[in-house]
CHARMM-style PDB file with segment names, atoms N, HN, CA, C and O in Angstrom:
ATOM      1  N   MET     1       7.145   3.989   4.730  1.00  0.00      PROA
ATOM      2  CA  MET     1       6.462   2.442   4.312  1.00  0.00      PROA
ATOM      3  C   MET     1       7.039   2.155   2.816  1.00  0.00      PROA
ATOM      4  O   MET     1       6.783   2.836   1.823  1.00  0.00      PROA
ATOM      5  N   LYS     2       7.818   1.076   2.862  1.00  0.00      PROA
ATOM      6  HN  LYS     2       8.026   0.522   3.668  1.00  0.00      PROA
ATOM      7  CA  LYS     2       8.304   0.810   1.516  1.00  0.00      PROA
ATOM      8  C   LYS     2       7.706  -0.700   1.117  1.00  0.00      PROA
ATOM      9  O   LYS     2       8.039  -1.203   0.044  1.00  0.00      PROA
ATOM     10  N   HSD     3       6.707  -1.475   2.136  1.00  0.00      PROA
ATOM     11  HN  HSD     3       6.437  -1.066   3.008  1.00  0.00      PROA
ATOM     12  CA  HSD     3       6.386  -2.669   1.462  1.00  0.00      PROA
ATOM     13  C   HSD     3       4.885  -2.714   2.058  1.00  0.00      PROA
ATOM     14  O   HSD     3       4.543  -2.125   3.083  1.00  0.00      PROA
ATOM     15  N   ILE     4       4.089  -3.471   1.289  1.00  0.00      PROA
ATOM     16  HN  ILE     4       4.368  -3.950   0.457  1.00  0.00      PROA
ATOM     17  CA  ILE     4       2.821  -3.814   1.664  1.00  0.00      PROA
ATOM     18  C   ILE     4       2.516  -4.329   3.307  1.00  0.00      PROA
ATOM     19  O   ILE     4       1.633  -3.932   4.069  1.00  0.00      PROA
ATOM     20  N   HSD     5       3.618  -5.388   3.546  1.00  0.00      PROA
ATOM     21  HN  HSD     5       4.334  -5.710   2.928  1.00  0.00      PROA
ATOM     22  CA  HSD     5       3.416  -5.868   4.879  1.00  0.00      PROA
ATOM     23  C   HSD     5       3.921  -4.656   6.105  1.00  0.00      PROA
ATOM     24  O   HSD     5       3.704  -4.769   7.311  1.00  0.00      PROA
ATOM     25  N   GLU     6       4.600  -3.560   5.468  1.00  0.00      PROA
ATOM     26  HN  GLU     6       4.776  -3.468   4.487  1.00  0.00      PROA
ATOM     27  CA  GLU     6       4.475  -2.606   6.307  1.00  0.00      PROA
ATOM     28  C   GLU     6       3.100  -1.947   7.028  1.00  0.00      PROA
ATOM     29  O   GLU     6       2.756  -1.693   8.183  1.00  0.00      PROA
ATOM     30  N   LEU     7       2.440  -1.799   5.513  1.00  0.00      PROA
ATOM     31  HN  LEU     7       2.720  -2.005   4.576  1.00  0.00      PROA
ATOM     32  CA  LEU     7       1.034  -1.176   5.636  1.00  0.00      PROA
ATOM     33  C   LEU     7       0.390  -2.002   6.414  1.00  0.00      PROA
ATOM     34  O   LEU     7      -0.052  -1.568   7.478  1.00  0.00      PROA
ATOM     35  N   THR     8       0.228  -3.145   6.112  1.00  0.00      PROA
ATOM     36  HN  THR     8       0.587  -3.497   5.247  1.00  0.00      PROA
ATOM     37  CA  THR     8      -0.527  -4.457   6.912  1.00  0.00      PROA
ATOM     38  C   THR     8      -0.384  -4.069   8.403  1.00  0.00      PROA
ATOM     39  O   THR     8      -1.314  -3.862   9.182  1.00  0.00      PROA
ATOM     40  N   THR     9       0.919  -4.007   8.661  1.00  0.00      PROA
ATOM     41  HN  THR     9       1.675  -4.175   8.028  1.00  0.00      PROA
ATOM     42  CA  THR     9       1.247  -3.828  10.583  1.00  0.00      PROA
ATOM     43  C   THR     9       0.264  -2.640  10.488  1.00  0.00      PROA
ATOM     44  O   THR     9      -0.923  -2.839  10.747  1.00  0.00      PROA
ATOM     45  N   GLU    10       0.710  -1.385  10.120  1.00  0.00      PROA
ATOM     46  HN  GLU    10       1.674  -1.223   9.910  1.00  0.00      PROA
ATOM     47  CA  GLU    10       0.316   0.028  10.314  1.00  0.00      PROA
ATOM     48  C   GLU    10      -1.102  -0.204  10.843  1.00  0.00      PROA
ATOM     49  O   GLU    10      -1.489   0.138  11.961  1.00  0.00      PROA
ATOM     50  N   LEU    11      -1.903  -0.886   9.813  1.00  0.00      PROA
ATOM     51  HN  LEU    11      -1.589  -1.163   8.905  1.00  0.00      PROA
ATOM     52  CA  LEU    11      -3.464  -0.902   9.591  1.00  0.00      PROA
ATOM     53  C   LEU    11      -4.043  -1.403  11.270  1.00  0.00      PROA
ATOM     54  O   LEU    11      -4.839  -0.890  12.056  1.00  0.00      PROA
ATOM     55  N   THR    12      -2.993  -2.939  11.323  1.00  0.00      PROA
ATOM     56  HN  THR    12      -2.346  -3.356  10.684  1.00  0.00      PROA
ATOM     57  CA  THR    12      -3.536  -3.627  12.600  1.00  0.00      PROA
ATOM     58  C   THR    12      -3.465  -2.854  13.790  1.00  0.00      PROA
ATOM     59  O   THR    12      -4.292  -2.995  14.691  1.00  0.00      PROA
ATOM     60  N   ALA    13      -2.358  -1.904  13.855  1.00  0.00      PROA
ATOM     61  HN  ALA    13      -1.686  -1.789  13.123  1.00  0.00      PROA
ATOM     62  CA  ALA    13      -1.828  -1.154  14.677  1.00  0.00      PROA
ATOM     63  C   ALA    13      -2.803   0.108  15.204  1.00  0.00      PROA
ATOM     64  O   ALA    13      -3.039   0.487  16.351  1.00  0.00      PROA
ATOM     65  N   LEU    14      -3.341   0.677  13.719  1.00  0.00      PROA
ATOM     66  HN  LEU    14      -3.149   0.370  12.787  1.00  0.00      PROA
ATOM     67  CA  LEU    14      -4.166   1.340  13.866  1.00  0.00      PROA
ATOM     68  C   LEU    14      -5.672   1.122  14.417  1.00  0.00      PROA
ATOM     69  O   LEU    14      -6.340   1.909  15.088  1.00  0.00      PROA
ATOM     70  N   TYR    15      -5.996  -0.079  13.980  1.00  0.00      PROA
ATOM     71  HN  TYR    15      -5.453  -0.718  13.435  1.00  0.00      PROA
ATOM     72  CA  TYR    15      -7.450  -0.928  14.488  1.00  0.00      PROA
ATOM     73  C   TYR    15      -7.257  -1.312  15.964  1.00  0.00      PROA
ATOM     74  O   TYR    15      -8.202  -1.168  16.738  1.00  0.00      PROA
ATOM     75  N   GLU    16      -6.308  -1.698  16.307  1.00  0.00      PROA
ATOM     76  HN  GLU    16      -5.539  -1.815  15.677  1.00  0.00      PROA
ATOM     77  CA  GLU    16      -5.966  -1.944  17.781  1.00  0.00      PROA
ATOM     78  C   GLU    16      -5.994  -0.555  18.591  1.00  0.00      PROA
ATOM     79  O   GLU    16      -6.502  -0.615  19.711  1.00  0.00      PROA
ATOM     80  N   ALA    17      -5.480   0.761  18.130  1.00  0.00      PROA
ATOM     81  HN  ALA    17      -5.067   0.810  17.220  1.00  0.00      PROA
ATOM     82  CA  ALA    17      -5.607   2.003  18.946  1.00  0.00      PROA
ATOM     83  C   ALA    17      -7.021   2.625  18.764  1.00  0.00      PROA
ATOM     84  O   ALA    17      -7.523   3.476  19.498  1.00  0.00      PROA
ATOM     85  N   LEU    18      -7.654   1.979  17.511  1.00  0.00      PROA
ATOM     86  HN  LEU    18      -7.246   1.288  16.914  1.00  0.00      PROA
ATOM     87  CA  LEU    18      -8.943   2.621  17.496  1.00  0.00      PROA
ATOM     88  C   LEU    18      -9.763   1.816  18.651  1.00  0.00      PROA
ATOM     89  O   LEU    18     -10.353   2.436  19.536  1.00  0.00      PROA
ATOM     90  N   LYS    19      -9.760   0.689  18.597  1.00  0.00      PROA
ATOM     91  HN  LYS    19      -9.281   0.186  17.879  1.00  0.00      PROA
ATOM     92  CA  LYS    19     -10.650   0.183  19.503  1.00  0.00      PROA
ATOM     93  C   LYS    19     -10.333  -0.049  21.118  1.00  0.00      PROA
ATOM     94  O   LYS    19     -11.124  -0.528  21.930  1.00  0.00      PROA
ATOM     95  N   ASN    20      -9.002   0.401  21.379  1.00  0.00      PROA
ATOM     96  HN  ASN    20      -8.359   0.790  20.719  1.00  0.00      PROA
ATOM     97  CA  ASN    20      -8.712   0.934  22.634  1.00  0.00      PROA
ATOM     98  C   ASN    20      -9.042   2.249  22.984  1.00  0.00      PROA
ATOM     99  O   ASN    20      -8.917   2.457  24.190  1.00  0.00      PROA
ATOM    100  N   GLY    21      -9.427   3.216  22.311  1.00  0.00      PROA
ATOM    101  HN  GLY    21      -9.529   3.047  21.330  1.00  0.00      PROA
ATOM    102  CA  GLY    21      -9.628   4.411  22.127  1.00  0.00      PROA
ATOM    103  C   GLY    21      -8.258   5.424  22.527  1.00  0.00      PROA
ATOM    104  O   GLY    21      -8.322   6.518  23.088  1.00  0.00      PROA
ATOM    105  N   THR    22      -7.324   4.885  22.175  1.00  0.00      PROA
ATOM    106  HN  THR    22      -7.272   3.996  21.720  1.00  0.00      PROA
ATOM    107  CA  THR    22      -6.166   5.449  22.168  1.00  0.00      PROA
ATOM    108  C   THR    22      -5.824   6.689  20.838  1.00  0.00      PROA
ATOM    109  O   THR    22      -5.022   7.619  20.914  1.00  0.00      PROA
ATOM    110  N   ILE    23      -6.589   6.381  19.830  1.00  0.00      PROA
ATOM    111  HN  ILE    23      -7.241   5.625  19.768  1.00  0.00      PROA
ATOM    112  CA  ILE    23      -6.541   7.281  18.821  1.00  0.00      PROA
ATOM    113  C   ILE    23      -7.811   8.089  18.553  1.00  0.00      PROA
ATOM    114  O   ILE    23      -8.870   7.735  19.071  1.00  0.00      PROA
ATOM    115  N   ASP    24      -7.750   9.045  17.847  1.00  0.00      PROA
ATOM    116  HN  ASP    24      -6.890   9.332  17.426  1.00  0.00      PROA
ATOM    117  CA  ASP    24      -8.976  10.185  17.573  1.00  0.00      PROA
ATOM    118  C   ASP    24      -9.408   9.124  16.414  1.00  0.00      PROA
ATOM    119  O   ASP    24      -8.731   8.350  15.737  1.00  0.00      PROA
ATOM    120  N   VAL    25     -10.973   9.430  16.458  1.00  0.00      PROA
ATOM    121  HN  VAL    25     -11.523  10.059  17.008  1.00  0.00      PROA
ATOM    122  CA  VAL    25     -11.407   8.518  15.245  1.00  0.00      PROA
ATOM    123  C   VAL    25     -11.370   9.456  13.959  1.00  0.00      PROA
ATOM    124  O   VAL    25     -11.363   8.937  12.842  1.00  0.00      PROA
ATOM    125  N   LYS    26     -11.348  10.789  14.111  1.00  0.00      PROA
ATOM    126  HN  LYS    26     -11.354  11.210  15.018  1.00  0.00      PROA
ATOM    127  CA  LYS    26     -11.035  11.594  12.997  1.00  0.00      PROA
ATOM    128  C   LYS    26      -9.483  11.172  12.446  1.00  0.00      PROA
ATOM    129  O   LYS    26      -9.266  10.689  11.335  1.00  0.00      PROA
ATOM    130  N   ALA    27      -8.732  11.384  13.197  1.00  0.00      PROA
ATOM    131  HN  ALA    27      -8.908  11.776  14.100  1.00  0.00      PROA
ATOM    132  CA  ALA    27      -7.253  10.725  12.379  1.00  0.00      PROA
ATOM    133  C   ALA    27      -7.305   9.309  12.235  1.00  0.00      PROA
ATOM    134  O   ALA    27      -6.616   8.935  11.286  1.00  0.00      PROA
ATOM    135  N   ALA    28      -7.896   8.369  12.861  1.00  0.00      PROA
ATOM    136  HN  ALA    28      -8.456   8.672  13.632  1.00  0.00      PROA
ATOM    137  CA  ALA    28      -7.945   7.231  12.562  1.00  0.00      PROA
ATOM    138  C   ALA    28      -8.798   6.749  10.920  1.00  0.00      PROA
ATOM    139  O   ALA    28      -8.563   5.756  10.231  1.00  0.00      PROA
ATOM    140  N   SER    29      -9.709   7.749  10.700  1.00  0.00      PROA
ATOM    141  HN  SER    29      -9.899   8.555  11.259  1.00  0.00      PROA
ATOM    142  CA  SER    29     -10.495   7.853   9.266  1.00  0.00      PROA
ATOM    143  C   SER    29      -9.503   8.266   8.310  1.00  0.00      PROA
ATOM    144  O   SER    29      -9.306   7.742   7.214  1.00  0.00      PROA
ATOM    145  N   GLU    30      -8.823   9.356   8.866  1.00  0.00      PROA
ATOM    146  HN  GLU    30      -8.982   9.781   9.756  1.00  0.00      PROA
ATOM    147  CA  GLU    30      -7.925   9.705   7.651  1.00  0.00      PROA
ATOM    148  C   GLU    30      -6.610   9.000   7.173  1.00  0.00      PROA
ATOM    149  O   GLU    30      -5.966   9.143   6.134  1.00  0.00      PROA
ATOM    150  N   MET    31      -6.434   8.266   8.163  1.00  0.00      PROA
ATOM    151  HN  MET    31      -6.958   8.149   9.007  1.00  0.00      PROA
ATOM    152  CA  MET    31      -5.346   7.307   7.967  1.00  0.00      PROA
ATOM    153  C   MET    31      -5.594   5.986   7.105  1.00  0.00      PROA
ATOM    154  O   MET    31      -4.878   5.349   6.332  1.00  0.00      PROA
ATOM    155  N   ASN    32      -6.806   5.848   7.524  1.00  0.00      PROA
ATOM    156  HN  ASN    32      -7.387   6.365   8.152  1.00  0.00      PROA
ATOM    157  CA  ASN    32      -7.478   4.457   6.712  1.00  0.00      PROA
ATOM    158  C   ASN    32      -7.831   5.017   5.536  1.00  0.00      PROA
ATOM    159  O   ASN    32      -7.557   4.394   4.510  1.00  0.00      PROA
ATOM    160  N   ASN    33      -8.305   5.918   5.472  1.00  0.00      PROA
ATOM    161  HN  ASN    33      -8.528   6.424   6.305  1.00  0.00      PROA
ATOM    162  CA  ASN    33      -8.612   6.679   3.800  1.00  0.00      PROA
ATOM    163  C   ASN    33      -7.083   6.589   3.187  1.00  0.00      PROA
ATOM    164  O   ASN    33      -6.897   5.803   2.258  1.00  0.00      PROA
ATOM    165  N   THR    34      -6.172   7.244   3.603  1.00  0.00      PROA
ATOM    166  HN  THR    34      -6.323   7.882   4.358  1.00  0.00      PROA
ATOM    167  CA  THR    34      -4.858   7.259   2.995  1.00  0.00      PROA
ATOM    168  C   THR    34      -4.660   5.830   2.650  1.00  0.00      PROA
ATOM    169  O   THR    34      -4.468   5.432   1.501  1.00  0.00      PROA
ATOM    170  N   ALA    35      -4.724   4.975   3.851  1.00  0.00      PROA
ATOM    171  HN  ALA    35      -4.880   5.298   4.785  1.00  0.00      PROA
ATOM    172  CA  ALA    35      -4.167   3.523   3.287  1.00  0.00      PROA
ATOM    173  C   ALA    35      -4.939   3.142   2.105  1.00  0.00      PROA
ATOM    174  O   ALA    35      -4.334   2.586   1.189  1.00  0.00      PROA
ATOM    175  N   GLY    36      -6.149   3.358   2.004  1.00  0.00      PROA
ATOM    176  HN  GLY    36      -6.641   3.809   2.749  1.00  0.00      PROA
ATOM    177  CA  GLY    36      -7.089   2.654   0.801  1.00  0.00      PROA
ATOM    178  C   GLY    36      -6.521   3.512  -0.415  1.00  0.00      PROA
ATOM    179  O   GLY    36      -6.611   2.998  -1.530  1.00  0.00      PROA
ATOM    180  N   LYS    37      -5.904   4.861  -0.293  1.00  0.00      PROA
ATOM    181  HN  LYS    37      -5.831   5.279   0.613  1.00  0.00      PROA
ATOM    182  CA  LYS    37      -5.703   5.201  -1.655  1.00  0.00      PROA
ATOM    183  C   LYS    37      -4.432   4.537  -2.071  1.00  0.00      PROA
ATOM    184  O   LYS    37      -4.252   4.389  -3.280  1.00  0.00      PROA
ATOM    185  N   ILE    38      -3.605   4.152  -1.301  1.00  0.00      PROA
ATOM    186  HN  ILE    38      -3.752   4.272  -0.319  1.00  0.00      PROA
ATOM    187  CA  ILE    38      -2.497   3.228  -1.544  1.00  0.00      PROA
ATOM    188  C   ILE    38      -2.638   1.866  -2.057  1.00  0.00      PROA
ATOM    189  O   ILE    38      -1.935   1.284  -2.884  1.00  0.00      PROA
ATOM    190  N   ILE    39      -3.591   1.489  -1.471  1.00  0.00      PROA
ATOM    191  HN  ILE    39      -4.163   1.961  -0.799  1.00  0.00      PROA
ATOM    192  CA  ILE    39      -4.015   0.039  -2.032  1.00  0.00      PROA
ATOM    193  C   ILE    39      -4.882   0.287  -3.319  1.00  0.00      PROA
ATOM    194  O   ILE    39      -4.795  -0.567  -4.202  1.00  0.00      PROA
ATOM    195  N   ASN    40      -5.459   1.038  -3.459  1.00  0.00      PROA
ATOM    196  HN  ASN    40      -5.530   1.732  -2.742  1.00  0.00      PROA
ATOM    197  CA  ASN    40      -6.185   1.368  -4.654  1.00  0.00      PROA
ATOM    198  C   ASN    40      -5.230   1.429  -6.052  1.00  0.00      PROA
ATOM    199  O   ASN    40      -5.436   1.028  -7.197  1.00  0.00      PROA
ATOM    200  N   THR    41      -3.993   2.179  -5.364  1.00  0.00      PROA
ATOM    201  HN  THR    41      -3.825   2.506  -4.434  1.00  0.00      PROA
ATOM    202  CA  THR    41      -3.318   2.465  -6.323  1.00  0.00      PROA
ATOM    203  C   THR    41      -2.421   1.374  -7.063  1.00  0.00      PROA
ATOM    204  O   THR    41      -2.094   1.436  -8.248  1.00  0.00      PROA
ATOM    205  N   GLN    42      -2.117   0.479  -6.266  1.00  0.00      PROA
ATOM    206  HN  GLN    42      -2.383   0.429  -5.303  1.00  0.00      PROA
ATOM    207  CA  GLN    42      -1.483  -0.972  -6.381  1.00  0.00      PROA
ATOM    208  C   GLN    42      -2.457  -1.680  -7.359  1.00  0.00      PROA
ATOM    209  O   GLN    42      -2.082  -2.125  -8.444  1.00  0.00      PROA
ATOM    210  N   ARG    43      -3.831  -1.760  -6.867  1.00  0.00      PROA
ATOM    211  HN  ARG    43      -4.136  -1.398  -5.986  1.00  0.00      PROA
ATOM    212  CA  ARG    43      -4.718  -2.081  -7.670  1.00  0.00      PROA
ATOM    213  C   ARG    43      -4.625  -1.764  -8.946  1.00  0.00      PROA
ATOM    214  O   ARG    43      -4.522  -2.665  -9.779  1.00  0.00      PROA
ATOM    215  N   VAL    44      -4.646  -0.458  -9.314  1.00  0.00      PROA
ATOM    216  HN  VAL    44      -4.730   0.274  -8.638  1.00  0.00      PROA
ATOM    217  CA  VAL    44      -4.453  -0.156 -10.615  1.00  0.00      PROA
ATOM    218  C   VAL    44      -3.560  -0.468 -11.346  1.00  0.00      PROA
ATOM    219  O   VAL    44      -3.782  -0.940 -12.461  1.00  0.00      PROA
ATOM    220  N   GLN    45      -2.123  -0.232 -10.780  1.00  0.00      PROA
ATOM    221  HN  GLN    45      -1.942   0.151  -9.874  1.00  0.00      PROA
ATOM    222  CA  GLN    45      -1.155  -0.887 -11.385  1.00  0.00      PROA
ATOM    223  C   GLN    45      -1.254  -2.491 -11.831  1.00  0.00      PROA
ATOM    224  O   GLN    45      -0.894  -2.852 -12.952  1.00  0.00      PROA
ATOM    225  N   ASN    46      -1.753  -3.364 -10.888  1.00  0.00      PROA
ATOM    226  HN  ASN    46      -2.045  -3.070  -9.978  1.00  0.00      PROA
ATOM    227  CA  ASN    46      -1.889  -4.596 -11.484  1.00  0.00      PROA
ATOM    228  C   ASN    46      -2.909  -4.968 -12.552  1.00  0.00      PROA
ATOM    229  O   ASN    46      -3.016  -6.054 -13.123  1.00  0.00      PROA
ATOM    230  N   GLU    47      -3.552  -3.997 -12.699  1.00  0.00      PROA
ATOM    231  HN  GLU    47      -3.465  -3.115 -12.236  1.00  0.00      PROA
ATOM    232  CA  GLU    47      -4.975  -4.160 -13.586  1.00  0.00      PROA
ATOM    233  C   GLU    47      -4.402  -3.502 -14.839  1.00  0.00      PROA
ATOM    234  O   GLU    47      -4.931  -3.859 -15.892  1.00  0.00      PROA
ATOM    235  N   TYR    48      -3.375  -2.568 -14.921  1.00  0.00      PROA
ATOM    236  HN  TYR    48      -2.946  -2.278 -14.066  1.00  0.00      PROA
ATOM    237  CA  TYR    48      -2.824  -2.141 -16.044  1.00  0.00      PROA
ATOM    238  C   TYR    48      -1.847  -3.031 -16.445  1.00  0.00      PROA
ATOM    239  O   TYR    48      -1.616  -2.872 -17.643  1.00  0.00      PROA
ATOM    240  N   ALA    49      -1.091  -4.013 -15.880  1.00  0.00      PROA
ATOM    241  HN  ALA    49      -1.279  -4.143 -14.907  1.00  0.00      PROA
ATOM    242  CA  ALA    49      -0.011  -4.982 -16.234  1.00  0.00      PROA
ATOM    243  C   ALA    49      -1.039  -5.909 -16.985  1.00  0.00      PROA
ATOM    244  O   ALA    49      -0.899  -6.231 -18.165  1.00  0.00      PROA
ATOM    245  N   SER    50      -2.135  -6.324 -16.150  1.00  0.00      PROA
ATOM    246  HN  SER    50      -2.250  -6.062 -15.191  1.00  0.00      PROA
ATOM    247  CA  SER    50      -2.931  -7.345 -16.754  1.00  0.00      PROA
ATOM    248  C   SER    50      -3.516  -7.006 -18.060  1.00  0.00      PROA
ATOM    249  O   SER    50      -3.612  -7.925 -18.873  1.00  0.00      PROA
ATOM    250  N   LEU    51      -3.954  -5.741 -18.417  1.00  0.00      PROA
ATOM    251  HN  LEU    51      -3.877  -4.994 -17.757  1.00  0.00      PROA
ATOM    252  CA  LEU    51      -4.189  -5.304 -19.323  1.00  0.00      PROA
ATOM    253  C   LEU    51      -3.250  -5.472 -20.672  1.00  0.00      PROA
ATOM    254  O   LEU    51      -3.766  -5.740 -21.758  1.00  0.00      PROA
ATOM    255  N   ARG    52      -1.841  -5.292 -20.511  1.00  0.00      PROA
ATOM    256  HN  ARG    52      -1.422  -5.075 -19.630  1.00  0.00      PROA
ATOM    257  CA  ARG    52      -1.119  -5.197 -21.336  1.00  0.00      PROA
ATOM    258  C   ARG    52      -0.180  -6.670 -21.245  1.00  0.00      PROA
ATOM    259  O   ARG    52       1.001  -6.781 -21.575  1.00  0.00      PROA
ATOM    260  N   ASN    53      -1.057  -7.722 -20.711  1.00  0.00      PROA
ATOM    261  HN  ASN    53      -2.016  -7.631 -20.443  1.00  0.00      PROA
ATOM    262  CA  ASN    53      -0.448  -8.921 -20.363  1.00  0.00      PROA
ATOM    263  C   ASN    53       0.924  -9.021 -20.187  1.00  0.00      PROA
ATOM    264  O   ASN    53       1.710  -9.523 -20.991  1.00  0.00      PROA
ATOM    265  N   GLU    54       1.246  -8.420 -18.877  1.00  0.00      PROA
ATOM    266  HN  GLU    54       0.608  -8.012 -18.225  1.00  0.00      PROA
ATOM    267  CA  GLU    54       2.327  -8.461 -18.506  1.00  0.00      PROA
ATOM    268  C   GLU    54       2.489  -8.804 -17.198  1.00  0.00      PROA
ATOM    269  O   GLU    54       1.511  -8.482 -16.524  1.00  0.00      PROA
ATOM    270  N   ALA    55       3.575  -9.467 -16.443  1.00  0.00      PROA
ATOM    271  HN  ALA    55       4.369  -9.728 -16.991  1.00  0.00      PROA
ATOM    272  CA  ALA    55       3.443  -9.342 -15.176  1.00  0.00      PROA
ATOM    273  C   ALA    55       3.723  -8.455 -14.150  1.00  0.00      PROA
ATOM    274  O   ALA    55       4.888  -8.059 -14.125  1.00  0.00      PROA
ATOM    275  N   PRO    56       2.907  -7.999 -13.221  1.00  0.00      PROA
ATOM    276  CA  PRO    56       2.977  -6.526 -12.733  1.00  0.00      PROA
ATOM    277  C   PRO    56       4.656  -6.754 -12.097  1.00  0.00      PROA
ATOM    278  O   PRO    56       5.171  -7.863 -11.956  1.00  0.00      PROA
ATOM    279  N   ASN    57       5.292  -5.504 -11.787  1.00  0.00      PROA
ATOM    280  HN  ASN    57       4.873  -4.603 -11.901  1.00  0.00      PROA
ATOM    281  CA  ASN    57       6.456  -5.610 -11.225  1.00  0.00      PROA
ATOM    282  C   ASN    57       6.543  -4.459 -10.506  1.00  0.00      PROA
ATOM    283  O   ASN    57       6.950  -3.405 -10.996  1.00  0.00      PROA
ATOM    284  N   ILE    58       6.089  -4.622  -9.063  1.00  0.00      PROA
ATOM    285  HN  ILE    58       5.758  -5.478  -8.666  1.00  0.00      PROA
ATOM    286  CA  ILE    58       5.689  -3.444  -8.088  1.00  0.00      PROA
ATOM    287  C   ILE    58       6.387  -3.847  -7.004  1.00  0.00      PROA
ATOM    288  O   ILE    58       6.186  -4.861  -6.336  1.00  0.00      PROA
ATOM    289  N   PRO    59       7.505  -2.725  -6.799  1.00  0.00      PROA
ATOM    290  CA  PRO    59       8.279  -2.863  -5.636  1.00  0.00      PROA
ATOM    291  C   PRO    59       7.493  -3.123  -4.284  1.00  0.00      PROA
ATOM    292  O   PRO    59       7.660  -4.156  -3.635  1.00  0.00      PROA
ATOM    293  N   PHE    60       6.606  -2.091  -3.898  1.00  0.00      PROA
ATOM    294  HN  PHE    60       6.470  -1.252  -4.424  1.00  0.00      PROA
ATOM    295  CA  PHE    60       5.720  -1.966  -2.821  1.00  0.00      PROA
ATOM    296  C   PHE    60       5.157  -3.385  -2.578  1.00  0.00      PROA
ATOM    297  O   PHE    60       5.134  -3.934  -1.476  1.00  0.00      PROA
ATOM    298  N   MET    61       4.620  -4.013  -3.961  1.00  0.00      PROA
ATOM    299  HN  MET    61       4.639  -3.567  -4.856  1.00  0.00      PROA
ATOM    300  CA  MET    61       3.956  -5.584  -3.471  1.00  0.00      PROA
ATOM    301  C   MET    61       5.216  -6.495  -3.506  1.00  0.00      PROA
ATOM    302  O   MET    61       4.821  -7.657  -3.602  1.00  0.00      PROA
ATOM    303  N   GLY    62       6.396  -6.445  -3.473  1.00  0.00      PROA
ATOM    304  HN  GLY    62       6.717  -5.501  -3.396  1.00  0.00      PROA
ATOM    305  CA  GLY    62       7.563  -7.335  -3.636  1.00  0.00      PROA
ATOM    306  C   GLY    62       7.893  -7.691  -4.896  1.00  0.00      PROA
ATOM    307  O   GLY    62       8.265  -8.840  -5.135  1.00  0.00      PROA
ATOM    308  N   GLY    63       7.773  -6.537  -6.067  1.00  0.00      PROA
ATOM    309  HN  GLY    63       7.470  -5.603  -5.872  1.00  0.00      PROA
ATOM    310  CA  GLY    63       8.533  -6.833  -7.203  1.00  0.00      PROA
ATOM    311  C   GLY    63       9.859  -6.316  -7.092  1.00  0.00      PROA
ATOM    312  O   GLY    63      10.580  -6.384  -6.096  1.00  0.00      PROA
ATOM    313  N   ALA    64      10.128  -5.784  -8.213  1.00  0.00      PROA
ATOM    314  HN  ALA    64       9.543  -5.729  -9.022  1.00  0.00      PROA
ATOM    315  CA  ALA    64      11.977  -5.385  -8.270  1.00  0.00      PROA
ATOM    316  C   ALA    64      11.959  -4.183  -7.560  1.00  0.00      PROA
ATOM    317  O   ALA    64      10.917  -3.575  -7.312  1.00  0.00      PROA
ATOM    318  N   THR    65      13.336  -3.732  -7.145  1.00  0.00      PROA
ATOM    319  HN  THR    65      14.183  -4.226  -7.346  1.00  0.00      PROA
ATOM    320  CA  THR    65      13.242  -2.401  -6.588  1.00  0.00      PROA
ATOM    321  C   THR    65      13.253  -1.405  -7.348  1.00  0.00      PROA
ATOM    322  O   THR    65      13.519  -1.582  -8.537  1.00  0.00      PROA
ATOM    323  N   LEU    66      13.026  -0.368  -6.952  1.00  0.00      PROA
ATOM    324  HN  LEU    66      12.810  -0.224  -5.987  1.00  0.00      PROA
ATOM    325  CA  LEU    66      12.727   0.942  -7.469  1.00  0.00      PROA
ATOM    326  C   LEU    66      14.092   1.106  -8.328  1.00  0.00      PROA
ATOM    327  O   LEU    66      14.057   1.115  -9.559  1.00  0.00      PROA
ATOM    328  N   SER    67      15.441   1.251  -7.503  1.00  0.00      PROA
ATOM    329  HN  SER    67      15.469   1.243  -6.503  1.00  0.00      PROA
ATOM    330  CA  SER    67      16.508   1.605  -8.531  1.00  0.00      PROA
ATOM    331  C   SER    67      16.712   0.712  -9.519  1.00  0.00      PROA
ATOM    332  O   SER    67      17.375   1.042 -10.502  1.00  0.00      PROA
ATOM    333  N   ALA    68      16.143  -0.621  -9.391  1.00  0.00      PROA
ATOM    334  HN  ALA    68      15.605  -0.890  -8.592  1.00  0.00      PROA
ATOM    335  CA  ALA    68      16.348  -1.637 -10.430  1.00  0.00      PROA
ATOM    336  C   ALA    68      15.516  -0.950 -11.549  1.00  0.00      PROA
ATOM    337  O   ALA    68      16.098  -0.568 -12.564  1.00  0.00      PROA
ATOM    338  N   LEU    69      14.088  -0.769 -11.392  1.00  0.00      PROA
ATOM    339  HN  LEU    69      13.616  -1.080 -10.568  1.00  0.00      PROA
ATOM    340  CA  LEU    69      13.273  -0.451 -12.452  1.00  0.00      PROA
ATOM    341  C   LEU    69      14.105   0.941 -13.164  1.00  0.00      PROA
ATOM    342  O   LEU    69      14.256   1.013 -14.384  1.00  0.00      PROA
ATOM    343  N   GLU    70      14.605   2.003 -12.224  1.00  0.00      PROA
ATOM    344  HN  GLU    70      14.483   1.944 -11.233  1.00  0.00      PROA
ATOM    345  CA  GLU    70      14.941   3.112 -12.907  1.00  0.00      PROA
ATOM    346  C   GLU    70      16.250   2.786 -13.766  1.00  0.00      PROA
ATOM    347  O   GLU    70      16.597   3.533 -14.680  1.00  0.00      PROA
ATOM    348  N   SER    71      16.908   1.711 -13.449  1.00  0.00      PROA
ATOM    349  HN  SER    71      16.626   1.103 -12.706  1.00  0.00      PROA
ATOM    350  CA  SER    71      18.197   1.480 -13.978  1.00  0.00      PROA
ATOM    351  C   SER    71      17.695   0.673 -15.685  1.00  0.00      PROA
ATOM    352  O   SER    71      18.442   0.251 -16.568  1.00  0.00      PROA
ATOM    353  N   GLN    72      16.414   0.698 -15.643  1.00  0.00      PROA
ATOM    354  HN  GLN    72      15.807   1.040 -14.925  1.00  0.00      PROA
ATOM    355  CA  GLN    72      16.289  -0.106 -16.909  1.00  0.00      PROA
ATOM    356  C   GLN    72      15.856   1.055 -17.860  1.00  0.00      PROA
ATOM    357  O   GLN    72      16.207   1.153 -19.036  1.00  0.00      PROA
ATOM    358  N   GLU    73      15.073   1.888 -17.211  1.00  0.00      PROA
ATOM    359  HN  GLU    73      14.788   1.808 -16.255  1.00  0.00      PROA
ATOM    360  CA  GLU    73      14.775   3.029 -18.105  1.00  0.00      PROA
ATOM    361  C   GLU    73      15.884   3.690 -19.439  1.00  0.00      PROA
ATOM    362  OT1 GLU    73      15.525   4.649 -20.122  1.00  0.00      PROA
TER     363      GLU     73
END
């Protein structure tokens, strides 16, 4: 998963599977928990950039690619 749109698609599919009873509730819960951690990490990165008065540049959220960021170091 390389982009937030992919996570959204995955979560939508997870919701449908849970609704239809084709996935175990425990497995769905764990997947949802992991997705929440991914989303929270992105939120923290956005807040950090805001505190530094910078525009966030997060590849997962549509920012520069990881290779472009690494080349700046």
